[in-house]
PATIMAR-818931 format. One line per 4 residues: their letters; for each residue x, y, z of N, C-alpha, C, O, CB. Coordinates in steps of 0.2 Angstrom, whole numbers, plus 5000, padded with zeros to 4 digits. Glycine has a CB too. Example, Ala and Ser with C-alpha at 12.3 -4.5 7.8 and 13.67 -1.06 7.14 Angstrom:
as	5066 4972 5039 5062 4978 5039 5066 4984 5039 5071 4983 5042 5057 4978 5045  5064 4989 5035 5068 4995 5036 5064 5000 5039 5067 5006 5040 5070 4997 5029;
This chain:
xxxx	5022 5100 5070 5017 5101 5065 5019 5099 5058 5014 5099 5054 5016 5109 5065  5025 5097 5057 5027 5095 5050 5024 5089 5048 5023 5088 5042 5034 5095 5050  5022 5084 5053 5020 5078 5051 5013 5077 5053 5011 5071 5054 5024 5072 5053  5009 5082 5055 5002 5081 5058 4998 5077 5054 4994 5073 5056 4999 5088 5059;
xxxx	4997 5078 5047 4993 5075 5043 4995 5068 5040 4991 5064 5037 4991 5079 5037  5001 5066 5042 5003 5059 5040 5000 5054 5044 4999 5048 5042 5011 5058 5040  4997 5055 5050 4993 5051 5054 4987 5049 5051 4984 5044 5053 4992 5053 5061  4984 5052 5046 4978 5051 5043 4978 5044 5039 4973 5042 5037 4976 5057 5038;
xxxx	4984 5042 5037 4985 5036 5033 4982 5030 5037 4980 5025 5034 4992 5035 5032  4982 5031 5044 4979 5025 5048 4972 5024 5046 4969 5019 5047 4980 5027 5056  4968 5030 5045 4961 5029 5043 4960 5025 5037 4954 5023 5036 4958 5036 5043  4965 5025 5033 4964 5021 5026 4963 5013 5028 4961 5010 5023 4970 5022 5022;
xxxx	4965 5011 5034 4964 5004 5036 4957 5002 5036 4955 4997 5036 4968 5003 5042  4953 5007 5038 4946 5006 5039 4942 5007 5033 4935 5006 5033 4943 5011 5044  4945 5008 5027 4941 5009 5021 4937 5002 5019 4932 5003 5017 4946 5011 5015  4941 4997 5019 4937 4990 5017 4931 4989 5021 4927 4985 5019 4942 4985 5017;
xxxx	4931 4992 5027 4925 4990 5032 4919 4995 5031 4914 4995 5034 4927 4990 5039  4920 5000 5026 4915 5005 5025 4910 5002 5020 4912 4999 5015 4918 5011 5022  4903 5004 5021 4898 5001 5016 4898 5006 5010 4896 5003 5005 4891 5002 5020  4899 5012 5011 4899 5016 5005 4906 5019 5003 4908 5024 5005 4895 5023 5006;
xxxx	4910 5015 4999 4917 5016 4998 4917 5022 4993 4923 5025 4994 4920 5010 4994  4913 5024 4989 4913 5029 4985 4913 5036 4988 4916 5041 4986 4907 5029 4980  4911 5036 4995 4911 5042 4999 4917 5043 5003 4918 5048 5006 4904 5043 5003  4921 5038 5003 4927 5038 5008 4932 5044 5007 4934 5047 5011 4930 5031 5008;
xxxx	4933 5044 5000 4938 5049 4998 4936 5056 5000 4940 5061 5003 4940 5049 4991  4930 5058 4998 4927 5064 5000 4927 5066 5007 4928 5071 5010 4920 5065 4997  4925 5061 5011 4924 5061 5019 4931 5062 5021 4932 5066 5026 4921 5055 5022  4936 5059 5019 4943 5060 5021 4946 5067 5020 4949 5070 5024 4948 5055 5018;
xxxx	4944 5069 5014 4946 5076 5012 4943 5081 5016 4946 5086 5018 4945 5077 5005  4936 5080 5017 4933 5085 5021 4935 5085 5028 4936 5091 5031 4925 5084 5021  4936 5079 5031 4939 5079 5038 4946 5082 5039 4947 5085 5044 4939 5072 5040  4950 5081 5034 4957 5084 5034 4956 5091 5033 4960 5095 5037 4961 5081 5028;
xxxx	4952 5094 5029 4951 5101 5028 4948 5104 5034 4951 5109 5037 4947 5102 5022  4943 5101 5037 4941 5104 5044 4946 5104 5049 4946 5109 5053 4935 5100 5046  4950 5098 5050 4955 5098 5055 4960 5103 5054 4963 5106 5058 4958 5091 5055  4962 5104 5047 4967 5109 5046 4965 5116 5047 4969 5120 5050 4969 5109 5039;
xxxx	4959 5118 5046 4956 5124 5047 4955 5125 5055 4957 5131 5057 4949 5125 5044  4953 5120 5059 4953 5121 5066 4960 5122 5069 4961 5127 5073 4950 5115 5069  4965 5118 5066 4972 5120 5069 4975 5127 5067 4978 5130 5071 4977 5114 5066  4973 5129 5061 4975 5136 5059 4972 5141 5063 4975 5146 5065 4973 5137 5052;
xxxx	4965 5140 5064 4962 5145 5069 4964 5145 5076 4966 5151 5078 4954 5143 5069  4965 5139 5079 4968 5139 5085 4975 5142 5086 4977 5146 5090 4968 5132 5088  4979 5141 5081 4986 5143 5080 4986 5151 5080 4990 5155 5083 4990 5140 5075  4982 5153 5075 4981 5161 5074 4978 5164 5081 4981 5169 5083 4976 5162 5068;
xxxx	4973 5161 5084 4971 5164 5090 4976 5164 5095 4977 5169 5099 4965 5160 5092  4980 5159 5096 4985 5159 5101 4990 5164 5100 4993 5167 5104 4988 5152 5101  4993 5165 5094 4998 5170 5092 4995 5177 5093 4999 5181 5095 5000 5169 5085  4989 5178 5091 4986 5185 5092 4984 5187 5099 4985 5192 5101 4980 5185 5088;
xxxx	4983 5182 5103 4981 5183 5110 4987 5184 5115 4988 5188 5118 4976 5178 5113  4991 5178 5114 4996 5178 5119 5003 5180 5116 5008 5180 5120 4997 5171 5122  5003 5181 5110 5010 5183 5106 5014 5177 5104 5013 5172 5106 5014 5187 5111  5018 5179 5099 5022 5174 5096 5027 5171 5100 5028 5165 5100 5025 5177 5089;
xxxx	5030 5175 5104 5036 5173 5109 5033 5169 5114 5036 5163 5116 5039 5179 5112  5027 5170 5117 5024 5166 5122 5022 5160 5119 5022 5155 5123 5019 5170 5126  5019 5160 5113 5016 5154 5110 5022 5149 5109 5021 5143 5110 5013 5156 5103  5028 5152 5107 5034 5147 5105 5037 5144 5112 5039 5139 5112 5039 5151 5102;
xxxx	5036 5148 5117 5040 5146 5123 5035 5141 5127 5038 5137 5132 5042 5152 5127  5029 5141 5126 5024 5137 5130 5024 5130 5128 5025 5129 5122 5017 5140 5130  5023 5125 5132 5022 5118 5130 5015 5117 5127 5015 5114 5122 5024 5113 5136  5010 5120 5130 5003 5119 5128 5000 5126 5127 4997 5128 5132 4999 5115 5133;
xxxx	5002 5130 5122 5000 5136 5121 4992 5137 5121 4989 5142 5123 5003 5140 5115  4989 5132 5118 4981 5132 5117 4978 5132 5124 4973 5135 5126 4978 5127 5113  4981 5129 5129 4979 5128 5136 4980 5135 5139 4975 5137 5143 4983 5123 5140  4985 5139 5138 4986 5145 5140 4981 5150 5137 4978 5154 5141 4993 5148 5139;
xxxx	4979 5149 5131 4974 5153 5128 4967 5152 5131 4964 5157 5132 4974 5151 5120  4966 5146 5133 4960 5144 5136 4959 5147 5143 4954 5149 5146 4959 5137 5137  4965 5148 5146 4965 5151 5153 4963 5159 5152 4960 5162 5157 4972 5151 5156  4964 5162 5147 4963 5169 5146 4956 5170 5144 4954 5176 5145 4967 5171 5140;
xxxx	4952 5165 5143 4945 5167 5141 4941 5169 5147 4941 5165 5153 4942 5160 5138  4937 5174 5147 4933 5177 5152 4927 5181 5149 4928 5186 5146 4937 5182 5157  4922 5178 5149 4916 5181 5146 4911 5184 5152 4908 5180 5155 4912 5175 5142  4912 5190 5153 4908 5194 5157 4908 5191 5165 4904 5191 5168 4900 5193 5155;
xxxx	4914 5189 5166 4916 5187 5173 4911 5181 5175 4910 5180 5181 4915 5192 5178  4908 5178 5170 4903 5173 5172 4906 5166 5169 4906 5161 5173 4896 5174 5169  4908 5166 5163 4911 5160 5160 4919 5161 5160 4922 5163 5156 4908 5160 5152  4921 5157 5165 4929 5157 5166 4931 5150 5167 4927 5146 5168 4931 5162 5172;
xxxx	4937 5149 5168 4940 5143 5169 4939 5138 5163 4937 5132 5165 4938 5140 5176  4939 5140 5157 4938 5136 5152 4943 5130 5151 4942 5125 5147 4937 5140 5145  4949 5131 5154 4954 5127 5152 4953 5120 5155 4956 5115 5153 4961 5129 5156  4948 5119 5160 4946 5112 5162 4942 5109 5156 4943 5103 5155 4941 5113 5168;
xxxx	4938 5112 5153 4935 5109 5147 4940 5107 5141 4939 5102 5138 4930 5114 5144  4945 5111 5141 4950 5110 5136 4954 5104 5138 4955 5099 5134 4955 5116 5135  4955 5103 5144 4959 5097 5147 4954 5091 5146 4957 5085 5144 4961 5097 5154  4948 5091 5147 4943 5086 5146 4943 5084 5139 4943 5078 5137 4936 5087 5148;
xxxx	4943 5089 5134 4943 5087 5127 4949 5084 5125 4949 5079 5121 4942 5094 5123  4955 5086 5128 4961 5083 5126 4961 5076 5128 4964 5071 5125 4967 5087 5130  4959 5074 5134 4959 5067 5137 4955 5063 5133 4957 5057 5131 4957 5067 5144  4949 5065 5131 4945 5061 5126 4948 5060 5119 4947 5055 5117 4938 5065 5126;
xxxx	4951 5065 5117 4954 5065 5110 4960 5060 5110 4960 5056 5106 4956 5072 5108  4964 5060 5116 4969 5056 5116 4967 5049 5117 4970 5044 5114 4974 5058 5122  4962 5048 5121 4959 5041 5122 4957 5038 5115 4958 5032 5114 4953 5041 5127  4953 5042 5111 4950 5039 5105 4956 5038 5100 4956 5033 5096 4945 5044 5102;
xxxx	4961 5043 5100 4966 5042 5095 4970 5036 5097 4972 5032 5093 4971 5048 5096  4972 5035 5103 4976 5029 5105 4972 5022 5104 4974 5017 5102 4977 5029 5113  4965 5023 5105 4961 5017 5103 4961 5015 5096 4962 5009 5094 4954 5018 5106  4960 5020 5092 4961 5019 5084 4967 5016 5082 4968 5012 5078 4959 5026 5081;
xxxx	4973 5019 5085 4979 5017 5083 4981 5010 5086 4984 5006 5082 4985 5022 5086  4979 5009 5092 4980 5002 5094 4976 4997 5090 4979 4991 5089 4978 5001 5102  4970 4998 5088 4966 4994 5084 4969 4993 5077 4970 4987 5075 4959 4997 5083  4971 4998 5074 4975 4998 5068 4981 4994 5068 4983 4990 5064 4976 5005 5065;
xxxx	4985 4995 5074 4991 4991 5074 4990 4984 5075 4993 4980 5072 4995 4994 5080  4985 4982 5079 4983 4975 5080 4981 4972 5074 4982 4966 5072 4978 4974 5086  4976 4976 5070 4974 4973 5064 4979 4972 5058 4979 4967 5055 4968 4978 5061  4984 4977 5058 4989 4977 5053 4994 4971 5055 4996 4968 5050 4993 4983 5052;
xxxx	4995 4970 5061 5000 4965 5063 4997 4958 5062 5000 4953 5060 5002 4965 5071  4990 4957 5063 4987 4951 5062 4987 4950 5054 4987 4944 5052 4980 4951 5064  4986 4955 5050 4986 4954 5043 4993 4952 5040 4993 4948 5036 4983 4960 5039  4998 4955 5043 5005 4954 5041 5007 4947 5043 5010 4943 5039 5009 4959 5044;
xxxx	5005 4944 5049 5006 4938 5051 5001 4932 5048 5002 4926 5050 5007 4937 5058  4996 4935 5044 4991 4930 5042 4987 4926 5047 4986 4920 5047 4994 4925 5037  4986 4930 5052 4982 4927 5058 4974 4928 5056 4972 4933 5053 4984 4930 5065  4970 4924 5059 4963 4924 5058 4960 4929 5062 4954 4932 5061 4959 4918 5058;
xxxx	4962 4930 5068 4959 4934 5073 4965 4939 5076 4971 4938 5076 4957 4930 5079  4963 4945 5077 4967 4951 5079 4966 4952 5087 4971 4955 5090 4966 4957 5075  4961 4950 5090 4959 4952 5096 4964 4950 5102 4965 4954 5107 4952 4950 5098  4967 4944 5101 4972 4942 5106 4978 4946 5106 4982 4945 5111 4973 4935 5105;
xxxx	4979 4950 5101 4985 4954 5101 4984 4961 5104 4989 4964 5106 4987 4955 5093  4978 4963 5106 4977 4969 5109 4980 4970 5116 4983 4975 5118 4970 4971 5109  4980 4965 5120 4983 4965 5127 4990 4965 5127 4993 4970 5130 4981 4959 5131  4994 4961 5123 5001 4962 5123 5003 4968 5119 5008 4971 5122 5004 4956 5119;
xxxx	5000 4971 5114 5002 4977 5111 5000 4983 5116 5004 4988 5116 4998 4978 5105  4995 4982 5120 4994 4988 5125 4999 4988 5130 5001 4993 5132 4987 4986 5128  5001 4982 5132 5007 4982 5137 5013 4984 5134 5017 4988 5138 5008 4975 5140  5015 4983 5128 5021 4986 5125 5020 4993 5124 5025 4997 5125 5021 4982 5118;
xxxx	5014 4996 5123 5013 5003 5122 5014 5006 5129 5017 5012 5129 5006 5004 5120  5012 5003 5134 5013 5006 5141 5021 5007 5142 5023 5012 5145 5010 5003 5146  5024 5001 5141 5031 5001 5142 5035 5006 5138 5040 5010 5140 5034 4994 5141  5033 5006 5131 5036 5011 5127 5035 5018 5129 5040 5022 5128 5034 5010 5120;
xxxx	5029 5020 5132 5028 5027 5134 5033 5029 5140 5035 5034 5140 5021 5028 5136  5034 5024 5144 5039 5025 5150 5046 5025 5148 5050 5029 5150 5038 5020 5155  5048 5021 5143 5055 5020 5141 5057 5026 5136 5062 5029 5136 5056 5013 5139  5053 5026 5131 5055 5031 5125 5054 5038 5126 5057 5042 5123 5051 5029 5119;
xxxx	5050 5040 5131 5049 5047 5133 5050 5048 5141 5045 5049 5144 5042 5049 5131  5056 5048 5143 5058 5048 5150 5056 5055 5153 5054 5056 5159 5065 5046 5152  5057 5061 5149 5056 5067 5152 5054 5072 5146 5054 5070 5140 5062 5070 5156  5052 5078 5148 5049 5083 5143 5055 5085 5139 5053 5086 5133 5046 5088 5147;
xxxx	5061 5086 5141 5066 5089 5137 5067 5084 5131 5068 5085 5125 5072 5090 5141  5068 5077 5133 5069 5072 5128 5063 5072 5123 5064 5071 5117 5070 5065 5131  5057 5072 5125 5051 5072 5121 5051 5078 5116 5050 5077 5110 5045 5073 5125  5053 5084 5118 5054 5090 5114 5059 5089 5109 5058 5091 5103 5055 5096 5118;
xxxx	5065 5086 5111 5070 5085 5106 5068 5079 5101 5069 5080 5095 5076 5082 5110  5064 5074 5103 5062 5069 5099 5057 5072 5094 5057 5070 5088 5058 5063 5103  5052 5076 5096 5047 5079 5092 5051 5084 5086 5048 5084 5081 5042 5083 5096  5056 5087 5088 5059 5092 5084 5064 5088 5079 5064 5090 5073 5063 5097 5088;
xxxx	5067 5083 5081 5072 5080 5076 5071 5073 5073 5073 5072 5068 5079 5080 5080  5067 5069 5077 5066 5062 5075 5059 5061 5072 5058 5057 5068 5067 5058 5080  5054 5064 5075 5047 5063 5073 5045 5063 5066 5042 5059 5063 5042 5067 5077  5048 5068 5062 5047 5069 5055 5049 5063 5051 5046 5060 5047 5050 5075 5052;
xxxx	5055 5060 5053 5057 5054 5049 5053 5048 5051 5052 5044 5047 5065 5053 5051  5051 5047 5057 5047 5042 5060 5040 5042 5056 5038 5037 5054 5046 5042 5067  5037 5048 5056 5031 5049 5053 5031 5048 5045 5026 5045 5042 5028 5056 5054  5036 5050 5042 5037 5049 5035 5038 5041 5034 5035 5039 5029 5043 5052 5032;
xxxx	5041 5038 5038 5042 5030 5037 5035 5027 5037 5033 5023 5033 5047 5027 5042  5032 5028 5043 5025 5025 5044 5019 5028 5040 5014 5024 5039 5024 5024 5051  5020 5034 5039 5014 5038 5036 5014 5038 5028 5009 5039 5025 5013 5044 5039  5020 5038 5025 5021 5039 5018 5024 5033 5015 5021 5030 5010 5025 5045 5017;
xxxx	5030 5030 5017 5033 5025 5013 5030 5018 5014 5030 5014 5010 5040 5025 5016  5028 5016 5020 5025 5009 5021 5019 5008 5018 5018 5003 5015 5024 5008 5029  5014 5013 5017 5008 5012 5013 5009 5012 5006 5005 5009 5002 5004 5018 5015  5015 5015 5004 5016 5014 4996 5018 5007 4995 5020 5005 4989 5022 5019 4994;
């Protein structure tokens, strides 16, 4: 959670393609505020419903929270909707990040076209996901100890 908002720097790559540049800052702040409020609400609900100890020990505590929802024994099994929302969110996030990576690499190498870079970058992404995160324990260690330094490098220092 320490580096959650550093990923928003990627959206600054799309500023030159916006028709109304004067509204970009306001939209970015409103989106950031709304995302922060949603994260805070979900975190508070998770802690209040399943407890702080259970929230800390679970890999996906919001999924456990969605399992607990039961509205009049009619509206149950909401965790399926949560999983669908996660898959869609991850798809769009990966798409935006892959596009930003291809665009920034093309601009760095002074290439006229970025599209031919998407397939090799996508293949590299698949290999990196298999190699850099071999199991869940390694991923948790990476997120706890290394991710903040990585995010600060790409989210704060490179844009400066």
